C-alpha positions, 0 to 999 in steps of 0.5 A: 375216278369212276363211281360205284353204281348198282341196280337196285332189287324190284320191290312192290309196284314198278315205278322205274329201274333204280340205279343208286350211286354208292360212293364219291361226291354223288353218293346216295343219289338214286336215278330212275329209267322207265320205259315200259314197252316191249317184253318184261325183264328177266328180273320181273319173271313173267311173260308179256301175256301175264302183264296187267298194266304198264308198271313193269320193267322191260328187258330193254330197260334192264339192259340199259341200266346195266350199261349205265353202271358200266359207264363213267360219270365225270362230275354229278355237282350239276345233277340236281334232283335225279330222281 
């Protein structure tokens, strides 16, 4: 059975797009994706010209996170420290 996951809201200085597993044997596990190249995500609400540093969520990373929460994870017992 596919675990339920969600993309956590952006807050504070960006250190990766966070995906939280919210049920099943991996509940509470949080994964981070960070690839700050390209345009800022729609969630950032700023343009590329407004960037101050590399601490931003790219649209590419946000799209990948949305794809991941749609994927099935068969087992998390081997995942170890996911953060």
